[in-house]
N, C-alpha and C positions, 0 to 999 in steps of 0.2 A: 279718181284723182281729180282734184279741182283745177280749173283753168289757171289759177295763180301758181299752182305747183308745176304745171306744164311750162309756164313762162319762166319760173325759177330754174327749171332743168335746162331750158334753152339758154338762159343767161350763163349758167354754170358751164355748159358745153362751150359757149363762146370764150369765157374766161380761161378755161383750161385748154381748149383747143388752140386758141391764139397764143398761148404761152409757148408752144413749140415754135411758132412763127417768130416771136420776138426773141427767143433764145437764139435762133438761127440768124436773126437780123443783127443783133447786138453783140454777139461774141467776137466778130472780127475787130470791132473797135475796142472792146474792153479786155478780151481774153477770157478764158474759162474761169479762172480763179477770182478775178475782180467782179466779173459779171454775177457769179453765183453769191459771192459775199454781199454785194449790194442788194440782191434780191432777198437773201435771208435777213439782212439787217433792217431793210425797209419793212418787210412783212412782219417781223417780230416786234420791232420797236414802235411802229406806227399803228399797227392793227391788233395783232394777236396777244402780245404781252399785256398791254393796258386792259384789254377785255378780260383775259384770264385772271389778272390780279383783282379786277373789279368783281368778278363772279366768285372767285375762290380764295382770294387772298394769297399770302406767301406760303402758308403751311404746306400745301400739296407739293410745292417745289422742293421744300426742305425734306419732306418725307420720301419722295420718289426721285431724288436727284441722281442716284446711281442708274436707275432704269432710263431716265431721260438723257443722261450722259451717253449711255450706250446707244440708245436710239439715234441721238443727234449725230454721233460720230459715224456709226456703222451704217445707218439707214437713211441719213440725210446728207451729210457731207459727201460720202463716197458716191451715191447714185447721182446727185445733182452735178457734182464735178464731172462724172462720166458722161452725163447727157450734154453738159456744156462743151466738153471736148469733142464729142461725137457730132455736135451741131455744126462744127466747122466743115464737115464733109458730107453730111447726110441731109436730105431735104426735110423740111418740117413735116410733111405728110408721112415720110418714111419713119421718122422718129415716133410720131403719134401712133401709127398703125402697129409698129413693133411693141410699143408700150401697152397697147390695148390687150396684149396677151398675158399681162401680169396675173389675172385670175387663174390662168391655166397653171402657171408655176405655183401659185398659192395653193391650188388643190393638191398638187403633188407633194409640196412641202408639208401640207396639213396631214396628208396620209402618213408621211414618215415621222413627223414630229409629234402629233397628237393622236394619231391613229384614226383619223376621220375617214370613214369608208368612202371608196370610189365606186359608185354604182355603175351599172352598164350605161346608163344615159350619160354620166359624167365621163366615163372612159371613152365613149364615142365622141364627146365634145373635145376632150384632150386630143384625140387622134386627128379630128378635123381641124382643130385650131393649129396644131403644129404642121399639118399639111399646108395650111395657109401661110405660115411663116416660111416654109420651104419655097412655096410659090413666089412669095414676095422677094426673097433675097436671091433667087436663082440668077437673075440677070443684073443684080445690083442697081435697081431702079433709083434714079435721082441722086447718084453719088459721084464722088470725084476720086482722086488718086488714092487716098487712105481709106477707101471704102470698106475693104475687108476687115480691118481692125476696128473701124468705127462701128460696123454692124455687129461684130462680136461683142464689143463693149456695151452697146445698146441692149443686146440680148442678156448680157450679164446683169445690167441694171434692172431689166425687167424681171429676171429671176430673183434678184435681190429684193424687189418689192414683194414677191411671194414669201420670202423669208420674213420680211419686216412685218407683214400682216399677221403672221403666226406668232411672231415675238410679241407684238402688241397685245394680242388677245390672250396670251399665256402669262406674260410678265407685267403688262401695264393695264390689265383689265379694270383695276380699281381706280385708275387715274382718269379724272375728268378729261374729255377729248380736247377741250380748249387748253387745258394745262399741258397735255401731251404735245399738241401742235405748237404752242408758244414755247415750251421748254426745249423741244427738239430743234426747232428752227433757230431759237436764240443760241443754243449750244453750237449749232453749225456756224452761225455768224461769228461767234467768238473764235472758234477753231480756225475759220478761214481768214481771219483778219491778218495774221502774219503773211500768209500766202498772197493775199490781195495787195498788201503793201509791197512785198518783194517783186511782184510781177505787174504792178500798175503800169499801164501803157505810157510810153514816153510822149506819144502824140495824144493830147487831150481829146477824149471822145466828144463828138458833136452833140448838138441839141437833140437831134433825132435819136441817137443812141441812148442818151440819157432818158428821154421820154419812154423808150422801149423798156429800159431796165426799171424805171419807176412803175410802169404798168405791171411788169413781172412781179415786183415786190408787193405793191399795194393791192392791185386788183387780182392777180392770179393766186399768189401765196396768201394774201390777207383776206380779201373779200371772198375769194373762191372757197377757202376752207370754212369760213363762217356760213356761207350759203349751203355748202355740202352738209355741214352738221345740222343746219336747220331742216334740210330735206330728210336727213336720216330720222329726225324726231317726228316729222309730220307725215311722211309717206312710207317710212320703213326702208331697210337696207336693200331689199331686192329692187324696188322701183328706183331708189336713188342711184343704184349701180348702173342704171340704163344710160347715165351720162358717159359711161365707157364706150358706148356705141356711137354717141354723137360727136365726141371730141375729135376723133380721127377725121371725120368728114369735114369738120370746121378747119382743121389744120391743112388738109389737102386743098380745100377750096381757097383759104386765106393765103397759103403759100403760092398758089398759082396767081392770085390777084396782086398780092403785095410784093412778091419777090420774082414773079415770072417763072416759078418752078414748073417743070413738066409733069403732067398727069398721064401716066402710061396705063394701058389696059392691064398689064400684069399687076400693077399696084392696086388697081380697083378690084381685080379678081382676088388677089391675096388678102386685101382688106375685108372683102365680103366673107371669104371662107374663115378667116380668123374670128370675125365677129359672130358668125354662126356657131363655131366651136365654143367660143366664150359663152354665148347665150345658153348652150346646152350644159356646159360646165356649171354655170351659175343657177341652173334650173329654171331659166326664164322661158325655155321652150320645151315644156314637159311633153314626152311622147305618149304618156297615158294619163287618164284622169286620176288624180290623187284620191285616196279614200276619204270618205265623209268624216267630219269632225275637225277639231282644231289642229292646225299644222304649223309647226314652228320652222321657219326657214333659216338655214345657216348658210350664209353666202361667203365663200372664200374670198378674201381680199376685199371686203366691202366696208370695213371699219376704218377707224383712224390709223394711219400708217400703212394703209393697204396700197397706196400708190395708185388710186384711181385717176389721179391727175398728176400733171408734171410738177 
């Protein structure tokens, strides 16, 4: 992997890791509905949709509109609204660490949905990863009054990412990834517009909150997806998925610096255990030497719609 790819991975980790921070910071001013709507609208109209139209034209949107509609409603609106609501009660670091378990759920859904085998190595990874989740939520680190429901909702969203990755690779495999990203986020923006209008805050958000939402839309959702797709093409899905392990660290550190969030020992241990389990599940820590010859890696939850980032 060339130095430029390492730099791109670090930038992507910053964009996606800090997204949890800015969700957490901006949701009190906007509310979950308006915040997510602004993020989807900015990301689609300013970045993803113009690029997808330039690359592919209108035809793919017409051909695959049903699949994009389903993905936009079920796997974009629902999870991002869930994260927006949970961000009111859970620290940015907690959100990011719980979300890093998405490949664990993707492996389980892949076994049920498409019959993808779960090897002993992957089974061990799943066991270790879910032990890490249990460690993390045991004392409800970094949460407030509605902690229990918010944690359950975040875990539901994480599981939904696992379903979305398998839906994307079975139903949207022929769709250009830029079309998929632009279409699903555009659908989400349109669907969320009435909710955003109905729940728009009476007190106008300040300049700081607007800057945070603009970052979420343009940088995290727009530039972040473009950078991720570029890495998929240049270094492959296995190495690109390593951003899964960097984003939680960014979120934990940034939350402590920007919002003064507490970093507990239990949070760090739970994070480490989840990431080890995720690495085993993804095949990034093989416990035996693979046989000689070409080997095709299939990474659960590594493609578009996999939810590797917020």
